Jmol script that loads the backbone (N, CA, C; Angstrom):
load data "model"
ATOM      1  N   MET A   1     -63.132 -36.766   3.010  1.00  0.00           N
ATOM      2  CA  MET A   1     -62.538 -35.216   3.350  1.00  0.00           C
ATOM      3  C   MET A   1     -61.889 -35.071   4.495  1.00  0.00           C
ATOM      4  N   TRP A   2     -62.261 -35.610   5.626  1.00  0.00           N
ATOM      5  CA  TRP A   2     -61.297 -35.415   6.896  1.00  0.00           C
ATOM      6  C   TRP A   2     -59.780 -36.172   6.669  1.00  0.00           C
ATOM      7  N   ARG A   3     -59.956 -37.336   6.249  1.00  0.00           N
ATOM      8  CA  ARG A   3     -58.898 -37.845   6.111  1.00  0.00           C
ATOM      9  C   ARG A   3     -57.938 -37.236   4.941  1.00  0.00           C
ATOM     10  N   LEU A   4     -58.241 -36.580   3.821  1.00  0.00           N
ATOM     11  CA  LEU A   4     -57.035 -35.708   3.330  1.00  0.00           C
ATOM     12  C   LEU A   4     -57.009 -34.483   3.379  1.00  0.00           C
ATOM     13  N   MET A   5     -57.821 -33.862   4.629  1.00  0.00           N
ATOM     14  CA  MET A   5     -57.259 -32.617   5.760  1.00  0.00           C
ATOM     15  C   MET A   5     -56.292 -33.089   6.391  1.00  0.00           C
ATOM     16  N   HIS A   6     -56.355 -34.371   7.321  1.00  0.00           N
ATOM     17  CA  HIS A   6     -55.149 -34.572   7.927  1.00  0.00           C
ATOM     18  C   HIS A   6     -53.623 -35.327   7.058  1.00  0.00           C
ATOM     19  N   ILE A   7     -53.965 -35.910   6.102  1.00  0.00           N
ATOM     20  CA  ILE A   7     -52.709 -36.176   5.288  1.00  0.00           C
ATOM     21  C   ILE A   7     -52.325 -35.010   4.965  1.00  0.00           C
ATOM     22  N   VAL A   8     -52.545 -33.422   4.515  1.00  0.00           N
ATOM     23  CA  VAL A   8     -52.273 -32.608   4.233  1.00  0.00           C
ATOM     24  C   VAL A   8     -51.558 -32.138   5.194  1.00  0.00           C
ATOM     25  N   ALA A   9     -51.983 -32.004   6.438  1.00  0.00           N
ATOM     26  CA  ALA A   9     -51.536 -31.435   7.538  1.00  0.00           C
ATOM     27  C   ALA A   9     -50.178 -32.031   8.138  1.00  0.00           C
ATOM     28  N   ILE A  10     -50.685 -33.366   7.936  1.00  0.00           N
ATOM     29  CA  ILE A  10     -49.105 -34.099   8.230  1.00  0.00           C
ATOM     30  C   ILE A  10     -48.134 -33.882   7.392  1.00  0.00           C
ATOM     31  N   GLY A  11     -48.283 -33.732   6.304  1.00  0.00           N
ATOM     32  CA  GLY A  11     -47.931 -33.785   5.214  1.00  0.00           C
ATOM     33  C   GLY A  11     -47.022 -32.024   5.493  1.00  0.00           C
ATOM     34  N   ALA A  12     -47.587 -30.939   5.960  1.00  0.00           N
ATOM     35  CA  ALA A  12     -47.104 -29.798   6.203  1.00  0.00           C
ATOM     36  C   ALA A  12     -46.012 -29.747   6.692  1.00  0.00           C
ATOM     37  N   LEU A  13     -46.862 -30.722   8.249  1.00  0.00           N
ATOM     38  CA  LEU A  13     -45.900 -30.800   9.224  1.00  0.00           C
ATOM     39  C   LEU A  13     -44.998 -31.348   9.111  1.00  0.00           C
ATOM     40  N   VAL A  14     -44.549 -32.409   8.024  1.00  0.00           N
ATOM     41  CA  VAL A  14     -43.518 -32.882   8.101  1.00  0.00           C
ATOM     42  C   VAL A  14     -42.430 -31.937   7.422  1.00  0.00           C
ATOM     43  N   ALA A  15     -42.652 -31.302   6.247  1.00  0.00           N
ATOM     44  CA  ALA A  15     -41.951 -30.723   5.399  1.00  0.00           C
ATOM     45  C   ALA A  15     -41.506 -29.709   6.190  1.00  0.00           C
ATOM     46  N   SER A  16     -42.257 -29.039   6.899  1.00  0.00           N
ATOM     47  CA  SER A  16     -41.960 -27.712   7.928  1.00  0.00           C
ATOM     48  C   SER A  16     -40.881 -27.872   8.978  1.00  0.00           C
ATOM     49  N   ALA A  17     -40.430 -29.347   9.647  1.00  0.00           N
ATOM     50  CA  ALA A  17     -39.740 -29.584  10.242  1.00  0.00           C
ATOM     51  C   ALA A  17     -38.452 -30.229   9.469  1.00  0.00           C
ATOM     52  N   VAL A  18     -38.822 -30.856   8.334  1.00  0.00           N
ATOM     53  CA  VAL A  18     -37.343 -30.993   7.024  1.00  0.00           C
ATOM     54  C   VAL A  18     -37.149 -29.580   7.006  1.00  0.00           C
ATOM     55  N   TYR A  19     -37.814 -28.566   6.624  1.00  0.00           N
ATOM     56  CA  TYR A  19     -37.134 -27.320   6.659  1.00  0.00           C
ATOM     57  C   TYR A  19     -36.382 -26.763   8.014  1.00  0.00           C
ATOM     58  N   VAL A  20     -37.039 -27.076   9.186  1.00  0.00           N
ATOM     59  CA  VAL A  20     -36.255 -26.419   9.998  1.00  0.00           C
ATOM     60  C   VAL A  20     -35.142 -26.736  10.275  1.00  0.00           C
ATOM     61  N   TYR A  21     -35.237 -28.324  10.380  1.00  0.00           N
ATOM     62  CA  TYR A  21     -34.040 -28.879  10.862  1.00  0.00           C
ATOM     63  C   TYR A  21     -33.194 -28.510   9.510  1.00  0.00           C
ATOM     64  N   SER A  22     -33.219 -28.666   8.206  1.00  0.00           N
ATOM     65  CA  SER A  22     -31.960 -28.324   7.106  1.00  0.00           C
ATOM     66  C   SER A  22     -31.921 -26.665   7.429  1.00  0.00           C
ATOM     67  N   ILE A  23     -31.875 -26.024   8.242  1.00  0.00           N
ATOM     68  CA  ILE A  23     -31.878 -24.518   8.597  1.00  0.00           C
ATOM     69  C   ILE A  23     -31.257 -24.700   9.583  1.00  0.00           C
ATOM     70  N   LYS A  24     -31.346 -25.541  10.796  1.00  0.00           N
ATOM     71  CA  LYS A  24     -30.330 -25.933  11.882  1.00  0.00           C
ATOM     72  C   LYS A  24     -29.473 -26.011  11.342  1.00  0.00           C
ATOM     73  N   TYR A  25     -29.132 -26.929  10.463  1.00  0.00           N
ATOM     74  CA  TYR A  25     -27.951 -27.832   9.859  1.00  0.00           C
ATOM     75  C   TYR A  25     -26.908 -26.761   9.222  1.00  0.00           C
ATOM     76  N   LYS A  26     -27.715 -25.842   8.581  1.00  0.00           N
ATOM     77  CA  LYS A  26     -27.264 -24.783   7.831  1.00  0.00           C
ATOM     78  C   LYS A  26     -26.383 -23.588   8.391  1.00  0.00           C
ATOM     79  N   THR A  27     -27.187 -23.554   9.638  1.00  0.00           N
ATOM     80  CA  THR A  27     -26.449 -22.431  10.798  1.00  0.00           C
ATOM     81  C   THR A  27     -25.738 -23.022  11.821  1.00  0.00           C
ATOM     82  N   ILE A  28     -25.592 -24.638  11.981  1.00  0.00           N
ATOM     83  CA  ILE A  28     -24.140 -25.066  12.141  1.00  0.00           C
ATOM     84  C   ILE A  28     -23.210 -25.074  11.613  1.00  0.00           C
ATOM     85  N   LEU A  29     -23.259 -25.213  10.253  1.00  0.00           N
ATOM     86  CA  LEU A  29     -22.437 -25.122   9.005  1.00  0.00           C
ATOM     87  C   LEU A  29     -21.906 -24.118   9.413  1.00  0.00           C
ATOM     88  N   TRP A  30     -22.520 -23.028   9.586  1.00  0.00           N
ATOM     89  CA  TRP A  30     -21.870 -20.771   8.677  1.00  0.00           C
ATOM     90  C   TRP A  30     -21.546 -20.839   9.994  1.00  0.00           C
ATOM     91  N   SER A  31     -21.717 -21.703  11.241  1.00  0.00           N
ATOM     92  CA  SER A  31     -21.194 -20.915  12.626  1.00  0.00           C
ATOM     93  C   SER A  31     -19.825 -21.832  12.754  1.00  0.00           C
ATOM     94  N   GLU A  32     -19.494 -23.103  12.346  1.00  0.00           N
ATOM     95  CA  GLU A  32     -18.215 -23.305  12.075  1.00  0.00           C
ATOM     96  C   GLU A  32     -17.232 -22.714  11.448  1.00  0.00           C
ATOM     97  N   LYS A  33     -18.179 -22.430  10.270  1.00  0.00           N
ATOM     98  CA  LYS A  33     -17.058 -22.025   9.520  1.00  0.00           C
ATOM     99  C   LYS A  33     -16.496 -20.554   9.638  1.00  0.00           C
ATOM    100  N   ILE A  34     -17.501 -19.808  10.618  1.00  0.00           N
ATOM    101  CA  ILE A  34     -17.285 -18.361  11.288  1.00  0.00           C
ATOM    102  C   ILE A  34     -15.885 -18.725  12.231  1.00  0.00           C
ATOM    103  N   VAL A  35     -15.907 -19.896  12.898  1.00  0.00           N
ATOM    104  CA  VAL A  35     -14.786 -20.313  14.153  1.00  0.00           C
ATOM    105  C   VAL A  35     -13.559 -20.781  13.277  1.00  0.00           C
ATOM    106  N   GLU A  36     -13.890 -21.223  12.039  1.00  0.00           N
ATOM    107  CA  GLU A  36     -12.499 -21.476  11.150  1.00  0.00           C
ATOM    108  C   GLU A  36     -11.736 -20.340  10.758  1.00  0.00           C
ATOM    109  N   THR A  37     -12.280 -19.408  10.734  1.00  0.00           N
ATOM    110  CA  THR A  37     -12.362 -18.098  10.035  1.00  0.00           C
ATOM    111  C   THR A  37     -11.648 -16.891  10.891  1.00  0.00           C
ATOM    112  N   ARG A  38     -12.234 -17.228  12.537  1.00  0.00           N
ATOM    113  CA  ARG A  38     -11.935 -16.556  13.489  1.00  0.00           C
ATOM    114  C   ARG A  38     -10.691 -17.031  13.669  1.00  0.00           C
ATOM    115  N   HIS A  39     -10.031 -18.549  13.717  1.00  0.00           N
ATOM    116  CA  HIS A  39      -8.811 -19.361  14.087  1.00  0.00           C
ATOM    117  C   HIS A  39      -8.147 -18.795  12.642  1.00  0.00           C
ATOM    118  N   ALA A  40      -8.423 -18.877  11.713  1.00  0.00           N
ATOM    119  CA  ALA A  40      -7.187 -18.372  10.874  1.00  0.00           C
ATOM    120  C   ALA A  40      -7.058 -17.034  10.504  1.00  0.00           C
ATOM    121  N   ILE A  41      -8.262 -16.109  11.378  1.00  0.00           N
ATOM    122  CA  ILE A  41      -7.599 -15.028  11.229  1.00  0.00           C
ATOM    123  C   ILE A  41      -6.963 -14.878  12.555  1.00  0.00           C
ATOM    124  N   GLU A  42      -6.885 -15.479  13.229  1.00  0.00           N
ATOM    125  CA  GLU A  42      -6.172 -15.258  14.741  1.00  0.00           C
ATOM    126  C   GLU A  42      -4.659 -15.436  14.407  1.00  0.00           C
ATOM    127  N   LYS A  43      -4.584 -16.658  13.726  1.00  0.00           N
ATOM    128  CA  LYS A  43      -3.372 -17.121  13.368  1.00  0.00           C
ATOM    129  C   LYS A  43      -2.363 -16.783  12.056  1.00  0.00           C
ATOM    130  N   GLU A  44      -3.109 -15.901  11.545  1.00  0.00           N
ATOM    131  CA  GLU A  44      -2.452 -14.459  10.666  1.00  0.00           C
ATOM    132  C   GLU A  44      -2.294 -13.590  11.685  1.00  0.00           C
ATOM    133  N   GLN A  45      -2.662 -12.969  12.478  1.00  0.00           N
ATOM    134  CA  GLN A  45      -2.558 -12.043  13.275  1.00  0.00           C
ATOM    135  C   GLN A  45      -1.496 -12.517  14.083  1.00  0.00           C
ATOM    136  N   ASP A  46      -0.777 -13.288  14.564  1.00  0.00           N
ATOM    137  CA  ASP A  46       0.313 -13.808  15.611  1.00  0.00           C
ATOM    138  C   ASP A  46       1.730 -14.179  14.447  1.00  0.00           C
ATOM    139  N   ALA A  47       1.013 -14.580  13.456  1.00  0.00           N
ATOM    140  CA  ALA A  47       2.481 -14.169  12.161  1.00  0.00           C
ATOM    141  C   ALA A  47       2.673 -13.051  12.114  1.00  0.00           C
ATOM    142  N   ILE A  48       1.612 -12.542  11.790  1.00  0.00           N
ATOM    143  CA  ILE A  48       2.017 -10.552  11.987  1.00  0.00           C
ATOM    144  C   ILE A  48       3.234 -10.224  13.340  1.00  0.00           C
ATOM    145  N   ASN A  49       2.481 -10.427  13.881  1.00  0.00           N
ATOM    146  CA  ASN A  49       3.185  -9.874  15.381  1.00  0.00           C
ATOM    147  C   ASN A  49       4.649 -10.380  15.556  1.00  0.00           C
ATOM    148  N   VAL A  50       4.959 -12.280  15.028  1.00  0.00           N
ATOM    149  CA  VAL A  50       5.926 -12.668  14.918  1.00  0.00           C
ATOM    150  C   VAL A  50       6.935 -12.032  13.470  1.00  0.00           C
ATOM    151  N   LEU A  51       6.428 -11.464  12.404  1.00  0.00           N
ATOM    152  CA  LEU A  51       7.330 -10.427  12.023  1.00  0.00           C
ATOM    153  C   LEU A  51       7.504  -8.907  12.771  1.00  0.00           C
ATOM    154  N   ARG A  52       7.114  -8.501  13.043  1.00  0.00           N
ATOM    155  CA  ARG A  52       6.814  -7.399  13.627  1.00  0.00           C
ATOM    156  C   ARG A  52       8.102  -7.255  14.357  1.00  0.00           C
ATOM    157  N   ALA A  53       8.229  -8.586  15.747  1.00  0.00           N
ATOM    158  CA  ALA A  53       8.942  -8.971  16.506  1.00  0.00           C
ATOM    159  C   ALA A  53      10.390  -8.785  15.742  1.00  0.00           C
ATOM    160  N   GLU A  54      10.354 -10.075  15.000  1.00  0.00           N
ATOM    161  CA  GLU A  54      11.444 -10.305  14.018  1.00  0.00           C
ATOM    162  C   GLU A  54      12.399  -8.847  13.292  1.00  0.00           C
ATOM    163  N   TYR A  55      11.242  -7.849  12.349  1.00  0.00           N
ATOM    164  CA  TYR A  55      11.803  -6.371  11.833  1.00  0.00           C
ATOM    165  C   TYR A  55      12.134  -5.729  13.281  1.00  0.00           C
ATOM    166  N   ALA A  56      11.621  -5.403  14.468  1.00  0.00           N
ATOM    167  CA  ALA A  56      12.564  -5.253  15.485  1.00  0.00           C
ATOM    168  C   ALA A  56      13.662  -5.456  16.131  1.00  0.00           C
ATOM    169  N   PHE A  57      13.600  -7.027  15.871  1.00  0.00           N
ATOM    170  CA  PHE A  57      14.999  -7.162  16.376  1.00  0.00           C
ATOM    171  C   PHE A  57      16.092  -6.798  15.510  1.00  0.00           C
ATOM    172  N   LEU A  58      15.878  -7.117  14.369  1.00  0.00           N
ATOM    173  CA  LEU A  58      17.127  -6.840  13.237  1.00  0.00           C
ATOM    174  C   LEU A  58      16.838  -5.374  12.771  1.00  0.00           C
ATOM    175  N   THR A  59      16.368  -4.115  13.131  1.00  0.00           N
ATOM    176  CA  THR A  59      16.511  -2.874  12.804  1.00  0.00           C
ATOM    177  C   THR A  59      16.862  -2.089  14.612  1.00  0.00           C
ATOM    178  N   ARG A  60      17.587  -3.173  15.422  1.00  0.00           N
ATOM    179  CA  ARG A  60      17.933  -3.034  16.738  1.00  0.00           C
ATOM    180  C   ARG A  60      19.103  -2.033  16.187  1.00  0.00           C
ATOM    181  N   PRO A  61      19.194  -0.455  17.041  1.00  0.00           N
ATOM    182  CA  PRO A  61      20.400   0.870  16.575  1.00  0.00           C
ATOM    183  C   PRO A  61      21.782   0.112  16.935  1.00  0.00           C
ATOM    184  N   GLU A  62      21.564  -0.635  18.196  1.00  0.00           N
ATOM    185  CA  GLU A  62      23.072  -1.158  18.229  1.00  0.00           C
ATOM    186  C   GLU A  62      23.951  -2.158  17.373  1.00  0.00           C
ATOM    187  N   ARG A  63      22.564  -3.011  16.732  1.00  0.00           N
ATOM    188  CA  ARG A  63      23.048  -4.260  15.562  1.00  0.00           C
ATOM    189  C   ARG A  63      23.243  -3.617  14.217  1.00  0.00           C
ATOM    190  N   LEU A  64      22.117  -2.139  13.728  1.00  0.00           N
ATOM    191  CA  LEU A  64      22.612  -1.303  12.436  1.00  0.00           C
ATOM    192  C   LEU A  64      24.120  -0.593  12.905  1.00  0.00           C
ATOM    193  N   GLN A  65      24.050  -0.312  14.078  1.00  0.00           N
ATOM    194  CA  GLN A  65      25.413   0.202  13.922  1.00  0.00           C
ATOM    195  C   GLN A  65      27.001  -0.627  13.924  1.00  0.00           C
ATOM    196  N   THR A  66      26.283  -1.692  14.246  1.00  0.00           N
ATOM    197  CA  THR A  66      28.017  -2.834  14.365  1.00  0.00           C
ATOM    198  C   THR A  66      28.068  -2.723  12.546  1.00  0.00           C
ATOM    199  N   LEU A  67      26.821  -3.061  12.433  1.00  0.00           N
ATOM    200  CA  LEU A  67      26.764  -3.522  10.466  1.00  0.00           C
ATOM    201  C   LEU A  67      27.541  -2.457  10.075  1.00  0.00           C
ATOM    202  N   ALA A  68      27.408  -1.118  10.309  1.00  0.00           N
ATOM    203  CA  ALA A  68      27.760   0.177   9.478  1.00  0.00           C
ATOM    204  C   ALA A  68      29.083   0.406   9.793  1.00  0.00           C
ATOM    205  N   ASP A  69      29.563   0.017  10.951  1.00  0.00           N
ATOM    206  CA  ASP A  69      30.549   0.055  11.131  1.00  0.00           C
ATOM    207  C   ASP A  69      31.804  -1.118  10.734  1.00  0.00           C
ATOM    208  N   LYS A  70      31.230  -1.754  10.357  1.00  0.00           N
ATOM    209  CA  LYS A  70      31.696  -3.432   9.630  1.00  0.00           C
ATOM    210  C   LYS A  70      31.938  -3.252   8.237  1.00  0.00           C
ATOM    211  N   ASP A  71      30.643  -2.886   8.194  1.00  0.00           N
ATOM    212  CA  ASP A  71      30.294  -3.441   6.156  1.00  0.00           C
ATOM    213  C   ASP A  71      30.617  -1.631   5.629  1.00  0.00           C
ATOM    214  N   LEU A  72      30.124  -0.803   5.716  1.00  0.00           N
ATOM    215  CA  LEU A  72      30.049   0.172   5.185  1.00  0.00           C
ATOM    216  C   LEU A  72      31.690   0.873   5.231  1.00  0.00           C
ATOM    217  N   GLY A  73      32.052   0.950   6.326  1.00  0.00           N
ATOM    218  CA  GLY A  73      33.695   1.762   6.488  1.00  0.00           C
ATOM    219  C   GLY A  73      33.542   3.048   6.488  1.00  0.00           C
ATOM    220  N   MET A  74      32.788   3.486   6.953  1.00  0.00           N
ATOM    221  CA  MET A  74      32.041   4.987   7.172  1.00  0.00           C
ATOM    222  C   MET A  74      32.761   6.003   8.486  1.00  0.00           C
ATOM    223  N   GLN A  75      33.582   6.988   8.246  1.00  0.00           N
ATOM    224  CA  GLN A  75      33.903   7.845   9.133  1.00  0.00           C
ATOM    225  C   GLN A  75      33.122   9.255   9.910  1.00  0.00           C
ATOM    226  N   PRO A  76      33.421   9.486  11.159  1.00  0.00           N
ATOM    227  CA  PRO A  76      32.396  10.446  11.903  1.00  0.00           C
ATOM    228  C   PRO A  76      32.535  12.127  10.671  1.00  0.00           C
ATOM    229  N   LEU A  77      31.614  12.581  11.145  1.00  0.00           N
ATOM    230  CA  LEU A  77      31.472  14.016  10.545  1.00  0.00           C
ATOM    231  C   LEU A  77      32.283  14.746  11.008  1.00  0.00           C
ATOM    232  N   ALA A  78      33.129  15.383  10.094  1.00  0.00           N
ATOM    233  CA  ALA A  78      33.879  16.725  10.634  1.00  0.00           C
ATOM    234  C   ALA A  78      33.133  17.914  10.990  1.00  0.00           C
ATOM    235  N   LEU A  79      33.739  18.784  11.763  1.00  0.00           N
ATOM    236  CA  LEU A  79      33.167  20.188  11.793  1.00  0.00           C
ATOM    237  C   LEU A  79      33.603  20.613  10.132  1.00  0.00           C
ATOM    238  N   SER A  80      34.290  20.623  10.030  1.00  0.00           N
ATOM    239  CA  SER A  80      34.665  21.533   8.220  1.00  0.00           C
ATOM    240  C   SER A  80      33.793  20.632   7.502  1.00  0.00           C
ATOM    241  N   GLN A  81      33.128  19.718   7.837  1.00  0.00           N
ATOM    242  CA  GLN A  81      32.182  19.304   7.103  1.00  0.00           C
ATOM    243  C   GLN A  81      30.579  19.983   6.707  1.00  0.00           C
ATOM    244  N   ILE A  82      30.239  20.370   7.488  1.00  0.00           N
ATOM    245  CA  ILE A  82      29.376  21.391   7.798  1.00  0.00           C
ATOM    246  C   ILE A  82      29.063  22.828   7.036  1.00  0.00           C
ATOM    247  N   VAL A  83      28.199  23.043   6.021  1.00  0.00           N
ATOM    248  CA  VAL A  83      28.578  24.280   5.540  1.00  0.00           C
ATOM    249  C   VAL A  83      27.102  25.154   5.434  1.00  0.00           C
ATOM    250  N   LYS A  84      27.044  26.216   5.498  1.00  0.00           N
ATOM    251  CA  LYS A  84      25.904  26.585   5.649  1.00  0.00           C
ATOM    252  C   LYS A  84      24.928  27.342   4.682  1.00  0.00           C
ATOM    253  N   PRO A  85      23.658  26.990   4.497  1.00  0.00           N
ATOM    254  CA  PRO A  85      23.376  27.167   3.298  1.00  0.00           C
ATOM    255  C   PRO A  85      24.149  28.956   2.045  1.00  0.00           C
ATOM    256  N   ALA A  86      24.470  29.614   2.786  1.00  0.00           N
ATOM    257  CA  ALA A  86      24.598  31.060   1.810  1.00  0.00           C
ATOM    258  C   ALA A  86      26.154  30.330   1.203  1.00  0.00           C
ATOM    259  N   ASP A  87      26.904  29.456   1.625  1.00  0.00           N
ATOM    260  CA  ASP A  87      27.911  28.367   0.988  1.00  0.00           C
ATOM    261  C   ASP A  87      27.726  27.755  -0.368  1.00  0.00           C
ATOM    262  N   LEU A  88      26.381  27.270  -0.102  1.00  0.00           N
ATOM    263  CA  LEU A  88      26.074  26.563  -1.679  1.00  0.00           C
ATOM    264  C   LEU A  88      25.760  27.602  -2.418  1.00  0.00           C
ATOM    265  N   PRO A  89      26.277  27.069  -3.990  1.00  0.00           N
ATOM    266  CA  PRO A  89      26.141  27.427  -5.013  1.00  0.00           C
ATOM    267  C   PRO A  89      25.205  27.649  -5.444  1.00  0.00           C
ATOM    268  N   GLU A  90      25.049  29.037  -6.645  1.00  0.00           N
ATOM    269  CA  GLU A  90      23.618  28.921  -6.774  1.00  0.00           C
ATOM    270  C   GLU A  90      23.178  28.108  -8.399  1.00  0.00           C
ATOM    271  N   PRO A  91      22.127  27.392  -8.529  1.00  0.00           N
ATOM    272  CA  PRO A  91      21.711  26.724  -8.998  1.00  0.00           C
ATOM    273  C   PRO A  91      21.790  27.409 -10.234  1.00  0.00           C
ATOM    274  N   GLN A  92      22.054  25.807 -11.388  1.00  0.00           N
ATOM    275  CA  GLN A  92      22.441  26.297 -12.842  1.00  0.00           C
ATOM    276  C   GLN A  92      20.559  26.883 -13.266  1.00  0.00           C
ATOM    277  N   PRO A  93      20.326  28.037 -14.394  1.00  0.00           N
ATOM    278  CA  PRO A  93      19.500  28.271 -15.184  1.00  0.00           C
ATOM    279  C   PRO A  93      18.960  26.636 -15.734  1.00  0.00           C
ATOM    280  N   LYS A  94      17.949  26.794 -16.022  1.00  0.00           N
ATOM    281  CA  LYS A  94      17.193  26.349 -16.469  1.00  0.00           C
ATOM    282  C   LYS A  94      16.945  25.846 -18.197  1.00  0.00           C
ATOM    283  N   ILE A  95      17.718  25.393 -18.789  1.00  0.00           N
ATOM    284  CA  ILE A  95      17.518  25.117 -20.254  1.00  0.00           C
ATOM    285  C   ILE A  95      16.887  24.634 -20.914  1.00  0.00           C
ATOM    286  N   ASP A  96      15.848  25.458 -21.559  1.00  0.00           N
ATOM    287  CA  ASP A  96      15.169  24.505 -22.780  1.00  0.00           C
ATOM    288  C   ASP A  96      16.103  23.923 -23.797  1.00  0.00           C
ATOM    289  N   SER A  97      16.584  22.707 -24.003  1.00  0.00           N
ATOM    290  CA  SER A  97      17.998  22.709 -24.969  1.00  0.00           C
ATOM    291  C   SER A  97      16.653  21.865 -26.112  1.00  0.00           C
ATOM    292  N   ILE A  98      15.741  21.693 -26.282  1.00  0.00           N
ATOM    293  CA  ILE A  98      15.067  20.767 -27.129  1.00  0.00           C
ATOM    294  C   ILE A  98      14.471  22.232 -28.044  1.00  0.00           C
ATOM    295  N   GLY A  99      13.820  23.409 -27.327  1.00  0.00           N
ATOM    296  CA  GLY A  99      13.323  23.908 -28.033  1.00  0.00           C
ATOM    297  C   GLY A  99      14.411  25.273 -28.902  1.00  0.00           C
ATOM    298  N   ARG A 100      15.478  24.976 -27.838  1.00  0.00           N
ATOM    299  CA  ARG A 100      16.529  25.731 -29.000  1.00  0.00           C
ATOM    300  C   ARG A 100      16.950  25.549 -30.087  1.00  0.00           C
ATOM    301  N   LYS A 101      16.949  23.809 -29.630  1.00  0.00           N
ATOM    302  CA  LYS A 101      17.062  23.133 -31.243  1.00  0.00           C
ATOM    303  C   LYS A 101      16.279  23.323 -32.355  1.00  0.00           C
ATOM    304  N   ILE A 102      14.657  23.469 -32.184  1.00  0.00           N
ATOM    305  CA  ILE A 102      13.644  23.973 -33.052  1.00  0.00           C
ATOM    306  C   ILE A 102      14.074  24.972 -33.400  1.00  0.00           C
ATOM    307  N   GLU A 103      14.344  26.108 -32.226  1.00  0.00           N
ATOM    308  CA  GLU A 103      14.906  27.651 -33.294  1.00  0.00           C
ATOM    309  C   GLU A 103      15.930  27.875 -34.451  1.00  0.00           C
ATOM    310  N   SER A 104      17.148  26.659 -33.591  1.00  0.00           N
ATOM    311  CA  SER A 104      18.379  26.987 -34.476  1.00  0.00           C
ATOM    312  C   SER A 104      17.780  26.359 -35.897  1.00  0.00           C
ATOM    313  N   LEU A 105      17.406  25.164 -36.212  1.00  0.00           N
ATOM    314  CA  LEU A 105      16.664  24.885 -36.997  1.00  0.00           C
ATOM    315  C   LEU A 105      15.917  25.369 -38.233  1.00  0.00           C
ATOM    316  N   GLY A 106      15.417  26.452 -37.220  1.00  0.00           N
ATOM    317  CA  GLY A 106      14.374  27.264 -37.819  1.00  0.00           C
ATOM    318  C   GLY A 106      13.022  26.461 -37.831  1.00  0.00           C
ATOM    319  N   LEU A 107      12.102  25.857 -37.693  1.00  0.00           N
ATOM    320  CA  LEU A 107      11.249  25.093 -37.594  1.00  0.00           C
ATOM    321  C   LEU A 107      10.027  25.885 -35.951  1.00  0.00           C
ATOM    322  N   SER A 108      10.705  26.899 -35.535  1.00  0.00           N
ATOM    323  CA  SER A 108       9.607  27.308 -34.633  1.00  0.00           C
ATOM    324  C   SER A 108       8.681  28.479 -35.503  1.00  0.00           C
ATOM    325  N   SER A 109       7.660  28.473 -34.638  1.00  0.00           N
ATOM    326  CA  SER A 109       6.235  29.291 -35.442  1.00  0.00           C
ATOM    327  C   SER A 109       6.172  30.371 -35.007  1.00  0.00           C
ATOM    328  N   THR A 110       6.682  30.984 -33.546  1.00  0.00           N
ATOM    329  CA  THR A 110       6.935  31.866 -32.994  1.00  0.00           C
ATOM    330  C   THR A 110       8.467  32.137 -32.899  1.00  0.00           C
ATOM    331  N   PRO A 111       8.399  33.505 -32.433  1.00  0.00           N
ATOM    332  CA  PRO A 111       9.564  33.647 -31.808  1.00  0.00           C
ATOM    333  C   PRO A 111       9.957  33.813 -30.742  1.00  0.00           C
ATOM    334  N   SER A 112      11.586  33.805 -30.503  1.00  0.00           N
ATOM    335  CA  SER A 112      12.138  33.463 -28.909  1.00  0.00           C
ATOM    336  C   SER A 112      11.923  34.291 -28.110  1.00  0.00           C
ATOM    337  N   SER A 113      11.048  33.787 -26.956  1.00  0.00           N
ATOM    338  CA  SER A 113      11.079  35.336 -26.213  1.00  0.00           C
ATOM    339  C   SER A 113      11.785  35.338 -25.220  1.00  0.00           C
ATOM    340  N   GLY A 114      12.843  34.932 -25.131  1.00  0.00           N
ATOM    341  CA  GLY A 114      14.103  34.722 -23.903  1.00  0.00           C
ATOM    342  C   GLY A 114      13.550  34.222 -23.020  1.00  0.00           C
ATOM    343  N   LEU A 115      12.728  32.842 -22.893  1.00  0.00           N
ATOM    344  CA  LEU A 115      12.586  31.950 -21.768  1.00  0.00           C
ATOM    345  C   LEU A 115      13.495  31.219 -21.960  1.00  0.00           C
ATOM    346  N   THR A 116      13.672  30.428 -20.714  1.00  0.00           N
ATOM    347  CA  THR A 116      14.908  29.715 -20.383  1.00  0.00           C
ATOM    348  C   THR A 116      14.104  28.451 -20.314  1.00  0.00           C
ATOM    349  N   ASP A 117      13.306  27.829 -19.585  1.00  0.00           N
ATOM    350  CA  ASP A 117      12.460  26.844 -18.960  1.00  0.00           C
ATOM    351  C   ASP A 117      11.364  26.517 -19.845  1.00  0.00           C
ATOM    352  N   GLY A 118      10.934  27.011 -21.309  1.00  0.00           N
ATOM    353  CA  GLY A 118       9.799  26.483 -22.371  1.00  0.00           C
ATOM    354  C   GLY A 118       8.355  26.961 -21.934  1.00  0.00           C
ATOM    355  N   ALA A 119       8.242  27.936 -20.726  1.00  0.00           N
ATOM    356  CA  ALA A 119       7.166  28.521 -20.287  1.00  0.00           C
ATOM    357  C   ALA A 119       6.972  29.895 -21.218  1.00  0.00           C
ATOM    358  N   THR A 120       5.726  29.920 -21.323  1.00  0.00           N
ATOM    359  CA  THR A 120       4.959  31.058 -22.209  1.00  0.00           C
ATOM    360  C   THR A 120       5.002  32.048 -21.514  1.00  0.00           C
ATOM    361  N   PRO A 121       4.793  33.535 -21.891  1.00  0.00           N
ATOM    362  CA  PRO A 121       4.603  34.156 -21.046  1.00  0.00           C
ATOM    363  C   PRO A 121       3.625  34.416 -19.969  1.00  0.00           C
ATOM    364  N   SER A 122       2.211  33.689 -21.000  1.00  0.00           N
ATOM    365  CA  SER A 122       1.019  33.849 -19.852  1.00  0.00           C
ATOM    366  C   SER A 122       0.817  32.855 -18.772  1.00  0.00           C
ATOM    367  N   THR A 123       1.974  31.557 -18.690  1.00  0.00           N
ATOM    368  CA  THR A 123       1.948  31.041 -17.811  1.00  0.00           C
ATOM    369  C   THR A 123       2.821  31.149 -16.233  1.00  0.00           C
ATOM    370  N   ARG A 124       3.460  32.339 -16.834  1.00  0.00           N
ATOM    371  CA  ARG A 124       4.561  33.056 -15.716  1.00  0.00           C
ATOM    372  C   ARG A 124       3.780  34.042 -14.823  1.00  0.00           C
TER     373      ARG A 124
END
end "model"
wireframe off; spacefill off
backbone 0.3
color backbone group
């Protein structure tokens, strides 16, 4: 009987040791994956920083000004081109052309109420 208990105890001890070592190696594996992921994140952040630096280099105002002068052929703004809001023309009234076509064909079930934008009197 004692021999059987000793064998069971030794088996349990070996099984627990195997279990502990398997957990140890899994944690080592996961910690290595975490380190690899951190390195990948740092690499991507470096790439993002390089792209930001390139963008800042390409969008320098003096570079854009020389490109605009060379390629666009723009002229400086003259004072006569600046107008006041009061000088702008009034916007044209909105016309419901589909509604007018339906009314001209006689397909409208309601008589025209004089609205030009297609809104009903209850929505105004």
